[in-house]
C-alpha positions in Angstrom: -0.5 0.1 0.0 1.5 3.6 -1.1 -0.2 5.3 2.5 0.1 8.8 -0.1 1.7 10.4 3.8 -1.6 9.9 5.3 -3.4 12.5 3.6 -6.4 12.2 0.7 -5.6 12.8 -2.7 -6.3 16.4 -2.2 -4.6 16.9 0.6 -7.7 18.2 2.7 -8.2 15.3 5.2 -6.4 13.1 7.3 -6.6 9.3 6.2 -4.6 7.6 8.8 -7.5 6.1 10.9 -9.1 5.3 7.8 -6.1 3.4 6.6 -5.4 1.9 9.8 -8.8 0.5 9.8 -8.1 -0.9 6.1 -5.2 -2.9 7.1 -7.0 -4.6 10.0 -9.9 -5.4 7.8 -7.5 -7.3 5.4 -5.6 -8.6 8.6 -2.3 -9.6 6.6 1.1 -11.6 8.1 3.5 -8.8 6.3 2.6 -5.3 4.8 4.5 -3.6 2.5 4.0 0.3 3.0 5.4 3.3 0.9 5.0 7.2 1.6 4.6 6.3 5.2 4.9 10.0 6.9 6.8 8.6 10.1 6.6 12.5 11.3 5.4 15.8 10.1 4.5 18.6 12.5 2.6 20.5 9.9 0.2 18.0 9.8 0.0 17.1 14.1 -1.5 20.8 13.8 -3.5 20.8 11.2 -5.4 17.8 11.5 -6.6 17.3 15.4 -6.9 13.8 15.0 -3.4 12.9 13.6 -1.7 10.6 15.9 0.7 11.6 19.1 3.2 8.6 18.2 4.9 7.8 15.1 2.8 6.4 12.5 4.5 3.0 12.4 3.3 2.9 16.3 0.1 3.9 15.1 -0.5 1.3 12.2 1.1 -1.5 13.8 -0.4 -1.3 17.7 -1.9 -4.5 18.7 -1.8 -6.2 15.5 1.4 -6.3 14.0 4.0 -7.1 16.7 6.8 -5.7 14.5 8.2 -3.2 12.0 10.9 -1.7 10.3 11.1 1.7 9.0 13.5 3.3 6.5 13.8 7.0 6.7 14.1 8.1 2.7 13.0 12.0 2.6 14.1 14.4 5.7 12.4 18.0 5.8 11.6 20.6 8.2 8.7 19.2 9.1 9.6 15.8 9.3 10.4 12.7 7.4 8.4 9.7 5.5 9.9 6.6 3.9 8.9 2.8 3.3 7.7 0.3 6.3 7.6 -3.5 6.7 5.1 -4.4 9.6 4.8 -8.1 10.6 2.9 -10.5 12.8 6.3 -12.4 13.5 9.6 -11.2 14.8 11.7 -9.6 12.2 15.4 -9.6 11.7 16.1 -5.7 10.7 17.9 -5.0 8.0 18.9 -1.7 6.0 17.3 1.0 4.1 19.5 1.3 0.9 19.4 4.6 -0.7 18.5 3.9 -4.4 17.6 7.5 -5.2 18.1 7.7 -9.0 17.6 11.8 -9.1 18.7 14.6 -6.4 14.9 16.0 -6.2 13.4 12.5 -5.8 14.6 10.6 -2.8 13.9 6.9 -2.7 15.0 3.7 -0.9 14.9 0.0 -0.5 13.7 -1.3 2.9 15.2 -4.7 3.6 14.1 -7.3 6.6 13.7 -11.1 7.0 11.2 -12.8 8.9 11.4 -16.8 10.0 8.1 -18.9 9.8 7.8 -22.1 12.2 9.0 -25.2 11.2 10.8 -23.6 8.0 14.6 -23.8 6.9 15.1 -20.8 5.4 14.2 -16.7 6.4 12.1 -15.3 4.0 13.7 -11.8 2.9 11.7 -9.1 2.1 12.0 -5.7 0.1 10.0 -2.9 0.2 10.3 -0.4 -2.6 9.5 3.1 -4.2 10.9 3.5 -7.8 11.4 6.7 -9.4 9.0 8.6 -11.7 11.0 8.4 -14.8 12.0 5.4 -16.9 15.8 5.5 -17.1 15.9 6.2 -13.1 13.9 3.0 -12.4 16.4 0.9 -14.6 18.8 1.9 -12.6 17.1 1.4 -9.5 16.4 -1.8 -10.6 19.9 -3.0 -11.5 20.7 -2.2 -8.0 18.1 -4.0 -6.4 18.6 -7.1 -8.1 22.1 -7.2 -7.1 21.3 -6.1 -3.4 18.6 -9.4 -3.9 21.4 -11.3 -4.9 23.9 -10.4 -1.9 21.5 -10.9 0.7 19.0 -13.3 -0.1 21.3 -15.6 -2.4 18.2 -18.0 -3.7 16.2 -17.7 -0.5 12.6 -17.0 -1.0 11.7 -13.7 -1.5 9.1 -10.8 -1.5 9.6 -8.1 -3.6 6.5 -5.4 -2.8 6.0 -1.6 -3.4 5.2 1.2 -6.0 7.3 0.7 -9.0 5.5 3.7 -10.9 6.2 1.1 -14.1 2.8 2.0 -16.2 4.3 0.5 -18.8 5.8 -3.2 -17.4 9.0 -2.9 -18.2 10.3 -4.5 -15.2 8.3 -8.0 -15.1 10.9 -9.1 -17.7 13.6 -8.7 -16.0 12.7 -9.9 -12.8 11.3 -13.0 -14.4 14.9 -13.6 -15.5 16.0 -13.4 -11.9 13.3 -16.0 -11.0 10.6 -14.0 -9.5 6.7 -14.1 -10.4 4.4 -11.4 -9.8 0.9 -12.6 -8.4 -1.1 -10.6 -10.5 0.5 -12.0 -13.9 0.2 -15.1 -12.4 -3.1 -15.3 -11.2 -4.8 -13.4 -14.4 -2.4 -12.4 -16.9 -1.6 -9.0 -16.2 -0.5 -6.2 -13.1 -3.3 -4.9 -11.3 -4.3 -1.6 -12.5 -3.9 0.6 -9.0 -3.2 4.5 -9.9 -5.5 6.8 -9.8 -7.4 5.5 -7.0 -10.8 7.1 -8.1 -10.3 5.5 -11.7 -7.3 2.8 -11.9 -5.9 2.6 -14.9 -2.0 2.1 -14.8 -0.4 -1.1 -13.2 1.9 1.1 -10.3 1.4 -1.4 -7.8 3.6 -4.7 -7.5 4.3 -8.0 -5.4 6.9 -10.1 -6.9 7.9 -13.6 -5.2 10.4 -16.2 -5.5 10.0 -19.6 -3.3 6.1 -19.6 -3.0 3.1 -20.7 -4.2 0.6 -18.2 -5.2 -3.0 -19.2 -4.3 -4.7 -15.7 -4.7 -4.1 -12.1 -5.5 -6.5 -8.9 -4.6 -7.0 -5.5 -5.4 -8.2 -3.6 -2.3 -11.1 -1.8 -3.7 -12.2 0.8 -0.8 -15.3 3.4 -0.5 -13.6 6.4 0.3 -10.4 8.3 -1.2 -7.7 7.2 1.4 -5.0 7.3 -1.1 -4.2 8.1 -4.6 -3.1 4.4 -5.2 -5.1 1.2 -4.5 -3.4 -1.5 -2.4 -2.8 -4.8 -3.3 -2.5 -7.9 -1.2 -1.8 -11.6 -1.8 -1.9 -15.2 -0.2 1.3 -17.4 -0.5 2.6 -20.6 0.4 6.0 -21.2 1.4 7.3 -24.0 -0.9 
């Protein structure tokens, strides 16, 4: 889910409470989040119900017992980045700076989780790629190098906002052993942007070492973000 920094697409309303409830309704074991507004003093003053705690604390409270946040952009009012929330203990990795441009800070957040009776760690990578294709090409080369180094050939999930509306990324990901969940289930990535009339396939879940049982677009009755979230039901092989 791309949270759009916890505000509505036109920045008029706070959406953090609606997003939190949407996450609880779906109740996944793992959450991969982008544009997490971990701190913003302006929002705290403007919106009366803005959480007093950091956003990852607020979102995960009493539901996801572990979380890992990676700061991508820092500014005077606060900072935002990617986050992974988990119902099982997370081994915190690192947030890697994969920014392709000075004006657009992007990160690759890495964590890993161990399932009961599973021999291998599941490596989790949360991504948010550049708006321009040439930058995304450079970022994908970096991402595949990090995956090769950190995950080796183990089970891996790479999820996030790829901004890849022309679907140039799936081919090199397949060559690296990954499947995109909607491509497997429906033949094409899910259209998730803009949320009020989804036309572009921006958001993806790529997996390796899993059987894909289901893939779902998280449609919503109100405008919680400019992206629709997506989910997948996976079985570790």
